[in-house]
C-alpha positions as CSV (number, residue, x, y, z in Angstrom):
1,M,-49.0,-37.9,155.0
2,K,-47.7,-40.2,152.3
3,K,-48.1,-43.2,154.6
4,I,-51.7,-42.4,155.1
5,I,-52.4,-41.9,151.4
6,K,-50.7,-45.2,150.5
7,L,-52.7,-47.1,153.4
8,C,-56.0,-45.7,152.0
9,G,-54.9,-46.8,148.4
10,L,-54.3,-50.3,149.7
11,L,-57.5,-50.4,151.5
12,G,-59.4,-49.2,148.4
13,L,-57.8,-51.9,146.3
14,L,-58.6,-54.7,149.0
15,L,-62.3,-53.6,149.1
16,V,-62.5,-53.5,145.1
17,N,-61.0,-56.9,145.0
18,G,-63.3,-58.4,147.9
19,A,-60.3,-59.1,150.0
20,F,-60.3,-58.8,153.7
21,A,-57.1,-59.2,156.0
22,A,-56.1,-59.0,159.5
23,D,-52.7,-60.2,161.3
24,G,-51.4,-62.1,158.0
25,V,-54.8,-63.7,157.3
26,R,-56.5,-62.9,153.9
27,V,-59.7,-63.8,152.9
28,E,-61.0,-63.3,149.3
29,G,-63.8,-63.9,146.9
30,A,-66.3,-65.0,149.7
31,W,-69.7,-65.5,148.1
32,S,-73.1,-67.2,148.6
33,R,-76.0,-67.8,146.2
34,A,-79.4,-65.8,146.6
35,T,-81.8,-68.1,148.7
36,A,-85.1,-69.4,147.4
37,P,-88.3,-68.2,149.3
38,G,-88.6,-70.1,152.5
39,Q,-85.0,-71.3,152.6
40,N,-83.4,-70.7,155.9
41,V,-79.9,-72.0,155.0
42,A,-77.1,-70.9,152.8
43,M,-73.4,-71.8,151.9
44,V,-70.7,-69.4,151.8
45,D,-67.5,-70.2,149.9
46,M,-64.1,-68.2,150.0
47,S,-60.4,-68.4,149.7
48,I,-58.0,-67.9,152.7
49,V,-54.3,-67.4,152.7
50,S,-52.4,-67.2,156.0
51,D,-48.8,-66.1,156.4
52,K,-48.5,-68.6,159.4
53,S,-50.0,-71.8,160.0
54,A,-53.4,-71.2,161.4
55,S,-56.9,-72.6,161.5
56,L,-60.4,-71.3,160.9
57,V,-62.2,-72.2,164.1
58,G,-65.5,-70.5,163.9
59,A,-67.6,-67.8,162.3
60,S,-70.8,-65.5,163.2
61,S,-73.0,-63.2,161.3
62,P,-76.1,-60.9,162.1
63,A,-77.7,-62.4,159.1
64,C,-78.3,-65.7,160.7
65,S,-78.6,-67.5,164.1
66,S,-75.4,-69.6,163.6
67,I,-72.7,-70.7,161.3
68,E,-71.2,-74.1,161.1
69,I,-68.1,-75.2,159.2
70,H,-68.9,-78.2,157.0
71,S,-67.0,-80.7,155.1
72,M,-68.5,-82.5,152.1
73,T,-67.2,-85.8,150.8
74,H,-68.6,-88.5,148.2
75,D,-69.2,-91.9,149.7
76,N,-70.4,-94.6,147.5
77,G,-72.0,-92.2,145.2
78,M,-73.5,-90.1,148.0
79,M,-72.6,-86.8,149.0
80,K,-72.3,-86.3,152.6
81,M,-71.9,-83.1,154.5
82,R,-70.7,-83.0,158.3
83,Q,-69.8,-80.2,160.6
84,V,-66.1,-79.9,161.6
85,Q,-64.6,-77.8,164.4
86,S,-61.7,-76.4,162.2
87,V,-60.2,-76.1,158.7
88,E,-56.3,-76.1,158.7
89,L,-54.5,-73.4,156.8
90,P,-51.0,-74.2,156.1
91,A,-48.6,-71.3,156.0
92,G,-48.6,-69.5,152.6
93,E,-51.1,-71.9,150.8
94,R,-54.4,-70.9,149.5
95,V,-57.2,-72.9,150.7
96,A,-60.3,-72.4,148.5
97,L,-63.3,-73.6,150.9
98,G,-65.6,-74.5,147.9
99,K,-63.1,-76.5,146.1
100,S,-61.4,-78.1,149.1
101,G,-64.8,-79.6,150.0
102,Y,-65.3,-77.1,153.0
103,H,-67.8,-74.3,153.4
104,L,-69.6,-72.3,156.1
105,M,-73.1,-73.0,156.5
106,L,-75.3,-70.1,157.5
107,L,-78.2,-71.6,159.6
108,G,-81.5,-69.8,160.6
109,L,-81.3,-66.9,158.0
110,K,-83.1,-64.0,159.4
111,Q,-84.3,-63.0,155.8
112,P,-83.7,-64.3,152.4
113,L,-80.3,-63.6,150.7
114,A,-81.0,-61.4,147.6
115,Q,-78.5,-61.1,144.6
116,G,-76.4,-58.0,144.7
117,E,-76.5,-57.8,148.7
118,T,-73.6,-58.8,150.9
119,V,-73.5,-60.7,154.1
120,P,-71.3,-59.6,157.0
121,L,-69.3,-62.3,158.5
122,T,-66.8,-62.4,161.3
123,L,-64.4,-65.2,160.9
124,N,-62.3,-66.5,163.8
125,F,-58.8,-67.9,163.2
126,K,-56.5,-69.6,165.6
127,L,-52.8,-68.9,164.6
128,A,-50.0,-71.3,165.4
129,D,-49.0,-69.2,168.4
130,K,-52.5,-69.8,170.0
131,A,-53.5,-66.0,169.2
132,V,-57.1,-65.7,168.0
133,V,-57.7,-63.3,165.0
134,K,-60.9,-62.0,163.7
135,V,-61.3,-60.9,160.1
136,E,-64.5,-59.0,159.1
137,V,-65.7,-60.1,155.7
138,K,-68.5,-59.2,153.4
139,A,-69.7,-62.1,151.2
140,E,-71.2,-61.1,147.8
141,V,-74.7,-62.5,147.1
142,R,-74.7,-64.0,143.6
143,P,-77.8,-65.2,141.6
144,L,-79.5,-68.3,142.8
145,T,-78.6,-70.1,139.5
146,E,-74.8,-69.2,139.4
147,V,-72.4,-72.1,139.4
148,A,-69.2,-71.7,141.5
149,P,-66.3,-70.5,139.5
150,N,-64.0,-73.1,140.6
151,A,-66.2,-75.8,141.9
152,D,-65.9,-79.3,141.3
153,E,-68.8,-80.7,139.4
154,G,-71.8,-81.4,141.9
155,M,-70.0,-79.7,145.1
156,H,-72.5,-76.8,145.4
157,H,-76.0,-78.0,145.9
158,H,-78.4,-76.4,148.5
159,H,-80.8,-79.4,148.6
160,M,-78.4,-81.7,150.5
161,H,-79.5,-83.9,153.5
162,H,-77.2,-83.8,156.6
């Protein structure tokens, strides 16, 4: 009985902190901005820590038709965004997607994202031993005008061209 109480307490703490975990992969602070009318794409940032070397290899959500993993780089003063197949997660290191230049791109939103809601996501990770782990995450939808808390200046613009 004590184990069940301890487990419930841990799960409650994870939910309060916006942390989600499975098989040694922890996802924290997942968030997106609310979308403007007519906007059918959104970015999601988060931090990920894996106990073992792993890779983020994909994602899905019932809120959109597809999700792509993107990287953003600056090239001669222009910000360029491109799709990548995975994001490497070195063992024990925190990878902050927004700050590192990576993010998830929600494409074909089925309805606008409204402040205060959450977006359900299923993240797919491939571990070093080739096992695939799925982590269910709820990304917080923040105000449209909010600046990312750890973002490098200019890293979060919804009006970028691919």
